[in-house]
Biopython code that builds the backbone (N, CA, C, O; Angstrom):
import numpy as np
from Bio.PDB.StructureBuilder import StructureBuilder

atoms = [
    (1, "MET", "N", (0.857, -1.171, 0.000)),
    (1, "MET", "CA", (0.000, 0.000, 0.000)),
    (1, "MET", "C", (0.904, 1.235, 0.000)),
    (1, "MET", "O", (1.807, 1.357, 0.828)),
    (2, "ASN", "N", (0.647, 2.144, -0.938)),
    (2, "ASN", "CA", (1.459, 3.358, -0.963)),
    (2, "ASN", "C", (0.824, 4.437, -0.085)),
    (2, "ASN", "O", (-0.269, 4.258, 0.453)),
    (3, "LEU", "N", (1.523, 5.545, 0.045)),
    (3, "LEU", "CA", (1.087, 6.606, 0.959)),
    (3, "LEU", "C", (-0.267, 7.183, 0.564)),
    (3, "LEU", "O", (-1.112, 7.418, 1.428)),
    (4, "ASP", "N", (-0.487, 7.417, -0.736)),
    (4, "ASP", "CA", (-1.763, 7.994, -1.175)),
    (4, "ASP", "C", (-2.937, 7.077, -0.862)),
    (4, "ASP", "O", (-4.001, 7.548, -0.459)),
    (5, "GLN", "N", (-2.755, 5.777, -1.042)),
    (5, "GLN", "CA", (-3.813, 4.821, -0.708)),
    (5, "GLN", "C", (-4.076, 4.811, 0.794)),
    (5, "GLN", "O", (-5.223, 4.741, 1.237)),
    (6, "MET", "N", (-3.006, 4.883, 1.561)),
    (6, "MET", "CA", (-3.148, 4.882, 3.012)),
    (6, "MET", "C", (-3.886, 6.141, 3.475)),
    (6, "MET", "O", (-4.774, 6.065, 4.324)),
    (7, "LEU", "N", (-3.518, 7.294, 2.916)),
    (7, "LEU", "CA", (-4.175, 8.542, 3.304)),
    (7, "LEU", "C", (-5.639, 8.554, 2.892)),
    (7, "LEU", "O", (-6.473, 9.128, 3.593)),
    (8, "ALA", "N", (-5.963, 7.928, 1.765)),
    (8, "ALA", "CA", (-7.356, 7.857, 1.322)),
    (8, "ALA", "C", (-8.199, 7.034, 2.294)),
    (8, "ALA", "O", (-9.402, 7.258, 2.422)),
    (9, "ALA", "N", (-7.570, 6.091, 2.972)),
    (9, "ALA", "CA", (-8.289, 5.237, 3.919)),
    (9, "ALA", "C", (-8.438, 5.877, 5.298)),
    (9, "ALA", "O", (-9.211, 5.392, 6.123)),
    (10, "VAL", "N", (-7.710, 6.954, 5.553)),
    (10, "VAL", "CA", (-7.752, 7.605, 6.868)),
    (10, "VAL", "C", (-8.949, 8.552, 6.934)),
    (10, "VAL", "O", (-9.036, 9.513, 6.169)),
    (11, "THR", "N", (-9.861, 8.272, 7.847)),
    (11, "THR", "CA", (-11.010, 9.155, 8.060)),
    (11, "THR", "C", (-10.606, 10.251, 9.045)),
    (11, "THR", "O", (-9.605, 10.109, 9.746)),
    (12, "PRO", "N", (-11.370, 11.336, 9.107)),
    (12, "PRO", "CA", (-11.060, 12.368, 10.104)),
    (12, "PRO", "C", (-11.033, 11.820, 11.532)),
    (12, "PRO", "O", (-10.240, 12.279, 12.353)),
    (13, "GLU", "N", (-11.884, 10.851, 11.830)),
    (13, "GLU", "CA", (-11.901, 10.256, 13.175)),
    (13, "GLU", "C", (-10.603, 9.491, 13.449)),
    (13, "GLU", "O", (-10.034, 9.591, 14.536)),
    (14, "VAL", "N", (-10.145, 8.732, 12.461)),
    (14, "VAL", "CA", (-8.889, 7.995, 12.613)),
    (14, "VAL", "C", (-7.737, 8.978, 12.778)),
    (14, "VAL", "O", (-6.852, 8.768, 13.607)),
    (15, "TYR", "N", (-7.748, 10.057, 11.984)),
    (15, "TYR", "CA", (-6.707, 11.081, 12.096)),
    (15, "TYR", "C", (-6.677, 11.666, 13.505)),
    (15, "TYR", "O", (-5.602, 11.804, 14.089)),
    (16, "GLU", "N", (-7.831, 12.009, 14.057)),
    (16, "GLU", "CA", (-7.892, 12.584, 15.408)),
    (16, "GLU", "C", (-7.368, 11.591, 16.447)),
    (16, "GLU", "O", (-6.671, 11.982, 17.384)),
    (17, "ASN", "N", (-7.702, 10.308, 16.283)),
    (17, "ASN", "CA", (-7.199, 9.285, 17.212)),
    (17, "ASN", "C", (-5.687, 9.153, 17.120)),
    (17, "ASN", "O", (-5.007, 9.041, 18.141)),
    (18, "LEU", "N", (-5.155, 9.165, 15.897)),
    (18, "LEU", "CA", (-3.703, 9.085, 15.717)),
    (18, "LEU", "C", (-3.017, 10.323, 16.281)),
    (18, "LEU", "O", (-1.970, 10.223, 16.921)),
    (19, "LYS", "N", (-3.604, 11.476, 16.043)),
    (19, "LYS", "CA", (-3.040, 12.731, 16.550)),
    (19, "LYS", "C", (-3.005, 12.714, 18.078)),
    (19, "LYS", "O", (-2.006, 13.104, 18.684)),
    (20, "TYR", "N", (-4.091, 12.265, 18.696)),
    (20, "TYR", "CA", (-4.145, 12.156, 20.153)),
    (20, "TYR", "C", (-3.055, 11.209, 20.654)),
    (20, "TYR", "O", (-2.374, 11.497, 21.639)),
    (21, "ALA", "N", (-2.899, 10.087, 19.970)),
    (21, "ALA", "CA", (-1.904, 9.094, 20.377)),
    (21, "ALA", "C", (-0.490, 9.661, 20.284)),
    (21, "ALA", "O", (0.335, 9.428, 21.168)),
    (22, "VAL", "N", (-0.214, 10.399, 19.224)),
    (22, "VAL", "CA", (1.116, 10.992, 19.057)),
    (22, "VAL", "C", (1.366, 12.052, 20.124)),
    (22, "VAL", "O", (2.460, 12.129, 20.684)),
    (23, "GLU", "N", (0.352, 12.871, 20.407)),
    (23, "GLU", "CA", (0.508, 13.957, 21.383)),
    (23, "GLU", "C", (0.687, 13.439, 22.806)),
    (23, "GLU", "O", (1.459, 14.005, 23.580)),
    (24, "THR", "N", (-0.023, 12.367, 23.154)),
    (24, "THR", "CA", (-0.021, 11.897, 24.542)),
    (24, "THR", "C", (0.848, 10.658, 24.775)),
    (24, "THR", "O", (1.233, 10.369, 25.908)),
    (25, "GLY", "N", (1.153, 9.932, 23.703)),
    (25, "GLY", "CA", (1.907, 8.689, 23.859)),
    (25, "GLY", "C", (1.039, 7.515, 24.265)),
    (25, "GLY", "O", (1.545, 6.445, 24.603)),
    (26, "LYS", "N", (-0.286, 7.718, 24.231)),
    (26, "LYS", "CA", (-1.225, 6.663, 24.619)),
    (26, "LYS", "C", (-2.364, 6.598, 23.608)),
    (26, "LYS", "O", (-2.728, 7.597, 22.989)),
    (27, "TRP", "N", (-2.915, 5.397, 23.457)),
    (27, "TRP", "CA", (-4.125, 5.248, 22.668)),
    (27, "TRP", "C", (-5.304, 5.736, 23.501)),
    (27, "TRP", "O", (-5.156, 6.000, 24.695)),
    (28, "GLN", "N", (-6.450, 5.856, 22.888)),
    (28, "GLN", "CA", (-7.644, 6.336, 23.596)),
    (28, "GLN", "C", (-8.003, 5.445, 24.788)),
    (28, "GLN", "O", (-8.577, 5.923, 25.766)),
    (29, "ASN", "N", (-7.672, 4.164, 24.714)),
    (29, "ASN", "CA", (-7.996, 3.248, 25.816)),
    (29, "ASN", "C", (-6.968, 3.284, 26.942)),
    (29, "ASN", "O", (-7.090, 2.540, 27.916)),
    (30, "GLY", "N", (-5.954, 4.146, 26.817)),
    (30, "GLY", "CA", (-4.954, 4.295, 27.863)),
    (30, "GLY", "C", (-3.698, 3.465, 27.668)),
    (30, "GLY", "O", (-2.722, 3.630, 28.400)),
    (31, "GLN", "N", (-3.716, 2.570, 26.683)),
    (31, "GLN", "CA", (-2.544, 1.724, 26.432)),
    (31, "GLN", "C", (-1.423, 2.561, 25.813)),
    (31, "GLN", "O", (-1.659, 3.372, 24.917)),
    (32, "LYS", "N", (-0.206, 2.352, 26.304)),
    (32, "LYS", "CA", (0.950, 3.114, 25.843)),
    (32, "LYS", "C", (1.373, 2.664, 24.443)),
    (32, "LYS", "O", (1.348, 1.473, 24.136)),
    (33, "LEU", "N", (1.763, 3.627, 23.595)),
    (33, "LEU", "CA", (2.264, 3.312, 22.263)),
    (33, "LEU", "C", (3.677, 2.767, 22.358)),
    (33, "LEU", "O", (4.461, 3.182, 23.211)),
    (34, "THR", "N", (3.990, 1.837, 21.474)),
    (34, "THR", "CA", (5.378, 1.410, 21.363)),
    (34, "THR", "C", (6.124, 2.491, 20.581)),
    (34, "THR", "O", (5.501, 3.346, 19.951)),
    (35, "GLU", "N", (7.429, 2.454, 20.619)),
    (35, "GLU", "CA", (8.218, 3.451, 19.884)),
    (35, "GLU", "C", (7.928, 3.368, 18.386)),
    (35, "GLU", "O", (7.842, 4.396, 17.714)),
    (36, "LYS", "N", (7.778, 2.162, 17.864)),
    (36, "LYS", "CA", (7.469, 1.964, 16.437)),
    (36, "LYS", "C", (6.100, 2.537, 16.103)),
    (36, "LYS", "O", (5.945, 3.199, 15.077)),
    (37, "GLN", "N", (5.099, 2.295, 16.955)),
    (37, "GLN", "CA", (3.762, 2.840, 16.729)),
    (37, "GLN", "C", (3.792, 4.362, 16.735)),
    (37, "GLN", "O", (3.136, 5.009, 15.919)),
    (38, "ARG", "N", (4.555, 4.922, 17.657)),
    (38, "ARG", "CA", (4.633, 6.379, 17.754)),
    (38, "ARG", "C", (5.283, 6.978, 16.503)),
    (38, "ARG", "O", (4.801, 7.979, 15.974)),
    (39, "GLU", "N", (6.368, 6.374, 16.032)),
    (39, "GLU", "CA", (7.046, 6.857, 14.829)),
    (39, "GLU", "C", (6.130, 6.774, 13.610)),
    (39, "GLU", "O", (6.011, 7.734, 12.849)),
    (40, "ASP", "N", (5.480, 5.616, 13.430)),
    (40, "ASP", "CA", (4.605, 5.425, 12.275)),
    (40, "ASP", "C", (3.393, 6.352, 12.335)),
    (40, "ASP", "O", (2.989, 6.921, 11.321)),
    (41, "SER", "N", (2.818, 6.498, 13.522)),
    (41, "SER", "CA", (1.657, 7.377, 13.687)),
    (41, "SER", "C", (2.026, 8.827, 13.413)),
    (41, "SER", "O", (1.263, 9.554, 12.777)),
    (42, "LEU", "N", (3.186, 9.247, 13.888)),
    (42, "LEU", "CA", (3.636, 10.618, 13.657)),
    (42, "LEU", "C", (3.818, 10.885, 12.168)),
    (42, "LEU", "O", (3.416, 11.937, 11.672)),
    (43, "GLN", "N", (4.417, 9.945, 11.458)),
    (43, "GLN", "CA", (4.598, 10.118, 10.017)),
    (43, "GLN", "C", (3.261, 10.219, 9.303)),
    (43, "GLN", "O", (3.102, 11.041, 8.401)),
    (44, "LEU", "N", (2.300, 9.395, 9.694)),
    (44, "LEU", "CA", (0.989, 9.426, 9.054)),
    (44, "LEU", "C", (0.241, 10.713, 9.386)),
    (44, "LEU", "O", (-0.424, 11.280, 8.518)),
    (45, "VAL", "N", (0.337, 11.179, 10.618)),
    (45, "VAL", "CA", (-0.308, 12.439, 11.006)),
    (45, "VAL", "C", (0.272, 13.603, 10.201)),
    (45, "VAL", "O", (-0.471, 14.451, 9.707)),
    (46, "MET", "N", (1.588, 13.639, 10.072)),
    (46, "MET", "CA", (2.226, 14.722, 9.318)),
    (46, "MET", "C", (1.845, 14.663, 7.837)),
    (46, "MET", "O", (1.596, 15.702, 7.227)),
    (47, "ALA", "N", (1.796, 13.474, 7.258)),
    (47, "ALA", "CA", (1.399, 13.330, 5.857)),
    (47, "ALA", "C", (-0.054, 13.744, 5.668)),
    (47, "ALA", "O", (-0.387, 14.402, 4.682)),
    (48, "TYR", "N", (-0.927, 13.363, 6.606)),
    (48, "TYR", "CA", (-2.343, 13.726, 6.526)),
    (48, "TYR", "C", (-2.510, 15.239, 6.600)),
    (48, "TYR", "O", (-3.269, 15.820, 5.824)),
    (49, "GLN", "N", (-1.803, 15.882, 7.533)),
    (49, "GLN", "CA", (-1.892, 17.336, 7.660)),
    (49, "GLN", "C", (-1.452, 18.018, 6.374)),
    (49, "GLN", "O", (-2.047, 19.015, 5.964)),
    (50, "SER", "N", (-0.432, 17.499, 5.745)),
    (50, "SER", "CA", (0.124, 18.114, 4.549)),
    (50, "SER", "C", (-0.736, 17.882, 3.313)),
    (50, "SER", "O", (-0.968, 18.814, 2.542)),
    (51, "LYS", "N", (-1.207, 16.667, 3.114)),
    (51, "LYS", "CA", (-1.867, 16.319, 1.863)),
    (51, "LYS", "C", (-3.388, 16.348, 1.916)),
    (51, "LYS", "O", (-4.029, 16.575, 0.890)),
    (52, "VAL", "N", (-3.980, 16.126, 3.083)),
    (52, "VAL", "CA", (-5.434, 16.050, 3.174)),
    (52, "VAL", "C", (-6.018, 17.264, 3.896)),
    (52, "VAL", "O", (-6.869, 17.962, 3.345)),
    (53, "ALA", "N", (-5.570, 17.516, 5.111)),
    (53, "ALA", "CA", (-6.156, 18.582, 5.927)),
    (53, "ALA", "C", (-5.790, 19.965, 5.408)),
    (53, "ALA", "O", (-6.598, 20.890, 5.486)),
    (54, "LYS", "N", (-4.597, 20.112, 4.888)),
    (54, "LYS", "CA", (-4.104, 21.394, 4.373)),
    (54, "LYS", "C", (-4.390, 22.515, 5.372)),
    (54, "LYS", "O", (-4.939, 23.561, 5.025)),
    (55, "SER", "N", (-4.008, 22.265, 6.597)),
    (55, "SER", "CA", (-4.272, 23.173, 7.704)),
    (55, "SER", "C", (-3.265, 24.311, 7.742)),
    (55, "SER", "O", (-2.113, 24.158, 7.333)),
    (56, "ASP", "N", (-3.722, 25.460, 8.243)),
    (56, "ASP", "CA", (-2.794, 26.573, 8.461)),
    (56, "ASP", "C", (-2.669, 26.873, 9.952)),
    (56, "ASP", "O", (-2.259, 27.967, 10.340)),
    (57, "GLU", "N", (-3.028, 25.886, 10.789)),
    (57, "GLU", "CA", (-2.903, 26.052, 12.234)),
    (57, "GLU", "C", (-1.435, 26.031, 12.638)),
    (57, "GLU", "O", (-0.601, 25.411, 11.979)),
    (58, "HIS", "N", (-1.142, 26.717, 13.730)),
    (58, "HIS", "CA", (0.218, 26.800, 14.259)),
    (58, "HIS", "C", (0.752, 25.410, 14.597)),
    (58, "HIS", "O", (0.045, 24.598, 15.195)),
    (59, "PHE", "N", (1.975, 25.143, 14.220)),
    (59, "PHE", "CA", (2.677, 23.882, 14.471)),
    (59, "PHE", "C", (2.004, 22.669, 13.835)),
    (59, "PHE", "O", (1.996, 21.582, 14.414)),
    (60, "THR", "N", (1.442, 22.859, 12.648)),
    (60, "THR", "CA", (0.999, 21.733, 11.839)),
    (60, "THR", "C", (1.849, 21.734, 10.577)),
    (60, "THR", "O", (2.621, 22.664, 10.344)),
    (61, "VAL", "N", (1.708, 20.706, 9.773)),
    (61, "VAL", "CA", (2.445, 20.636, 8.517)),
    (61, "VAL", "C", (1.548, 21.197, 7.423)),
    (61, "VAL", "O", (0.439, 20.707, 7.207)),
    (62, "GLY", "N", (2.026, 22.218, 6.738)),
    (62, "GLY", "CA", (1.255, 22.883, 5.696)),
    (62, "GLY", "C", (1.263, 22.117, 4.387)),
    (62, "GLY", "O", (1.971, 21.119, 4.253)),
    (63, "PRO", "N", (0.474, 22.581, 3.414)),
    (63, "PRO", "CA", (0.388, 21.912, 2.110)),
    (63, "PRO", "C", (1.724, 21.810, 1.377)),
    (63, "PRO", "O", (1.919, 20.907, 0.564)),
    (64, "ASN", "N", (2.635, 22.723, 1.661)),
    (64, "ASN", "CA", (3.947, 22.684, 1.008)),
    (64, "ASN", "C", (4.910, 21.722, 1.703)),
    (64, "ASN", "O", (6.054, 21.572, 1.274)),
    (65, "GLY", "N", (4.450, 21.067, 2.775)),
    (65, "GLY", "CA", (5.280, 20.103, 3.481)),
    (65, "GLY", "C", (6.137, 20.707, 4.577)),
    (65, "GLY", "O", (6.904, 19.995, 5.225)),
    (66, "GLU", "N", (6.018, 22.010, 4.794)),
    (66, "GLU", "CA", (6.814, 22.671, 5.827)),
    (66, "GLU", "C", (5.956, 22.974, 7.048)),
    (66, "GLU", "O", (4.734, 23.096, 6.952)),
    (67, "MET", "N", (6.610, 23.093, 8.191)),
    (67, "MET", "CA", (5.937, 23.393, 9.450)),
    (67, "MET", "C", (5.339, 24.797, 9.396)),
    (67, "MET", "O", (6.014, 25.750, 9.005)),
    (68, "VAL", "N", (4.069, 24.921, 9.792)),
    (68, "VAL", "CA", (3.412, 26.227, 9.856)),
    (68, "VAL", "C", (3.804, 26.875, 11.176)),
    (68, "VAL", "O", (3.528, 26.341, 12.250)),
    (69, "MET", "N", (4.440, 28.011, 11.086)),
    (69, "MET", "CA", (4.857, 28.756, 12.277)),
    (69, "MET", "C", (4.236, 30.146, 12.174)),
    (69, "MET", "O", (4.368, 30.817, 11.151)),
    (70, "LYS", "N", (3.568, 30.567, 13.224)),
    (70, "LYS", "CA", (2.947, 31.887, 13.228)),
    (70, "LYS", "C", (3.660, 32.786, 14.224)),
    (70, "LYS", "O", (4.190, 32.333, 15.239)),
    (71, "SER", "N", (3.656, 34.071, 13.902)),
    (71, "SER", "CA", (4.256, 35.044, 14.807)),
    (71, "SER", "C", (3.327, 35.265, 15.997)),
    (71, "SER", "O", (2.165, 34.861, 15.979)),
    (72, "LYS", "N", (3.852, 35.905, 17.014)),
    (72, "LYS", "CA", (3.053, 36.210, 18.203)),
    (72, "LYS", "C", (1.850, 37.070, 17.819)),
    (72, "LYS", "O", (0.751, 36.877, 18.338)),
    (73, "ARG", "N", (2.062, 38.008, 16.921)),
    (73, "ARG", "CA", (0.974, 38.888, 16.475)),
    (73, "ARG", "C", (-0.124, 38.082, 15.778)),
    (73, "ARG", "O", (-1.309, 38.307, 16.021)),
    (74, "GLU", "N", (0.270, 37.145, 14.912)),
    (74, "GLU", "CA", (-0.717, 36.327, 14.209)),
    (74, "GLU", "C", (-1.496, 35.444, 15.185)),
    (74, "GLU", "O", (-2.706, 35.268, 15.038)),
    (75, "LEU", "N", (-0.806, 34.895, 16.171)),
    (75, "LEU", "CA", (-1.485, 34.056, 17.159)),
    (75, "LEU", "C", (-2.474, 34.862, 17.991)),
    (75, "LEU", "O", (-3.587, 34.406, 18.256)),
    (76, "LYS", "N", (-2.066, 36.062, 18.401)),
    (76, "LYS", "CA", (-2.985, 36.915, 19.166)),
    (76, "LYS", "C", (-4.219, 37.236, 18.341)),
    (76, "LYS", "O", (-5.340, 37.206, 18.849)),
    (77, "LYS", "N", (-4.008, 37.544, 17.069)),
    (77, "LYS", "CA", (-5.123, 37.872, 16.181)),
    (77, "LYS", "C", (-6.077, 36.682, 16.063)),
    (77, "LYS", "O", (-7.295, 36.856, 16.070)),
    (78, "ASP", "N", (-5.519, 35.472, 15.956)),
    (78, "ASP", "CA", (-6.345, 34.275, 15.844)),
    (78, "ASP", "C", (-7.169, 34.025, 17.105)),
    (78, "ASP", "O", (-8.302, 33.550, 17.021)),
    (79, "PHE", "N", (-6.608, 34.342, 18.272)),
    (79, "PHE", "CA", (-7.281, 34.032, 19.527)),
    (79, "PHE", "C", (-8.179, 35.149, 20.057)),
    (79, "PHE", "O", (-9.019, 34.906, 20.923)),
    (80, "LEU", "N", (-8.013, 36.357, 19.552)),
    (80, "LEU", "CA", (-8.867, 37.443, 20.013)),
    (80, "LEU", "C", (-10.266, 37.287, 19.438)),
    (80, "LEU", "O", (-10.433, 36.916, 18.276)),
    (81, "SER", "N", (-11.232, 37.561, 20.230)),
    (81, "SER", "CA", (-12.614, 37.449, 19.794)),
    (81, "SER", "C", (-13.071, 38.757, 19.165)),
    (81, "SER", "O", (-12.861, 39.837, 19.717)),
    (82, "ASP", "N", (-13.696, 38.640, 18.007)),
    (82, "ASP", "CA", (-14.270, 39.823, 17.367)),
    (82, "ASP", "C", (-15.621, 40.174, 17.979)),
    (82, "ASP", "O", (-16.161, 41.251, 17.726)),
    (83, "MET", "N", (-16.148, 39.294, 18.759)),
    (83, "MET", "CA", (-17.475, 39.481, 19.328)),
    (83, "MET", "C", (-17.381, 39.804, 20.820)),
    (83, "MET", "O", (-18.027, 39.142, 21.632)),
    (84, "ASP", "N", (-16.601, 40.794, 21.183)),
    (84, "ASP", "CA", (-16.491, 41.178, 22.590)),
    (84, "ASP", "C", (-17.840, 41.664, 23.100)),
    (84, "ASP", "O", (-18.543, 42.403, 22.411)),
    (85, "ILE", "N", (-18.191, 41.254, 24.290)),
    (85, "ILE", "CA", (-19.419, 41.727, 24.915)),
    (85, "ILE", "C", (-19.178, 43.106, 25.505)),
    (85, "ILE", "O", (-19.988, 44.014, 25.318)),
    (86, "ALA", "N", (-18.074, 43.267, 26.211)),
    (86, "ALA", "CA", (-17.740, 44.562, 26.805)),
    (86, "ALA", "C", (-16.249, 44.611, 27.080)),
    (86, "ALA", "O", (-15.619, 43.591, 27.361)),
    (87, "ARG", "N", (-15.700, 45.800, 26.996)),
    (87, "ARG", "CA", (-14.292, 46.021, 27.348)),
    (87, "ARG", "C", (-14.242, 47.185, 28.326)),
    (87, "ARG", "O", (-14.927, 48.191, 28.143)),
    (88, "PHE", "N", (-13.427, 47.042, 29.367)),
    (88, "PHE", "CA", (-13.301, 48.074, 30.379)),
    (88, "PHE", "C", (-11.844, 48.440, 30.567)),
    (88, "PHE", "O", (-10.962, 47.586, 30.475)),
    (89, "ASP", "N", (-11.597, 49.707, 30.829)),
    (89, "ASP", "CA", (-10.272, 50.155, 31.232)),
    (89, "ASP", "C", (-10.164, 50.001, 32.738)),
    (89, "ASP", "O", (-11.168, 49.793, 33.419)),
    (90, "GLN", "N", (-8.962, 50.102, 33.253)),
    (90, "GLN", "CA", (-8.740, 49.965, 34.689)),
    (90, "GLN", "C", (-9.553, 50.995, 35.479)),
    (90, "GLN", "O", (-10.070, 50.683, 36.551)),
    (91, "ASP", "N", (-9.668, 52.213, 34.957)),
    (91, "ASP", "CA", (-10.388, 53.283, 35.662)),
    (91, "ASP", "C", (-11.902, 53.102, 35.631)),
    (91, "ASP", "O", (-12.604, 53.708, 36.440)),
    (92, "ASP", "N", (-12.413, 52.296, 34.731)),
    (92, "ASP", "CA", (-13.856, 52.103, 34.605)),
    (92, "ASP", "C", (-14.422, 51.157, 35.660)),
    (92, "ASP", "O", (-15.631, 51.141, 35.894)),
    (93, "ILE", "N", (-13.575, 50.389, 36.283)),
    (93, "ILE", "CA", (-14.066, 49.362, 37.212)),
    (93, "ILE", "C", (-14.160, 49.891, 38.614)),
    (93, "ILE", "O", (-14.554, 49.162, 39.524)),
]
sb = StructureBuilder()
sb.init_structure("model")
sb.init_model(0)
sb.init_chain("A")
sb.init_seg("    ")
for serial, (resi, resn, name, xyz) in enumerate(atoms, 1):
    if name == "N":
        sb.init_residue(resn, " ", resi, " ")
    sb.init_atom(name, np.array(xyz, "f"), 0.0, 1.0, " ", f" {name:<3s}", serial, name[0])
structure = sb.get_structure()
């Protein structure tokens, strides 16, 4: 099975499970990954991010195969809410 066939078989649910396993070192049932499982899962997660998900999230693999790195300003912009309910200055409280 080549990489494209393998990626075609990976559903978003399988991707999330593999991503969780790589991040935590454990499967969803709590069983620890072997070093081989971790290496293989990491490679598949990175390939999926690059070829299928095409994500622009911080610290993912982008469509060009390179790590997506955002500046502090870009991260703040991503996390700030445009729908603020209220903002107060120190003197207003």
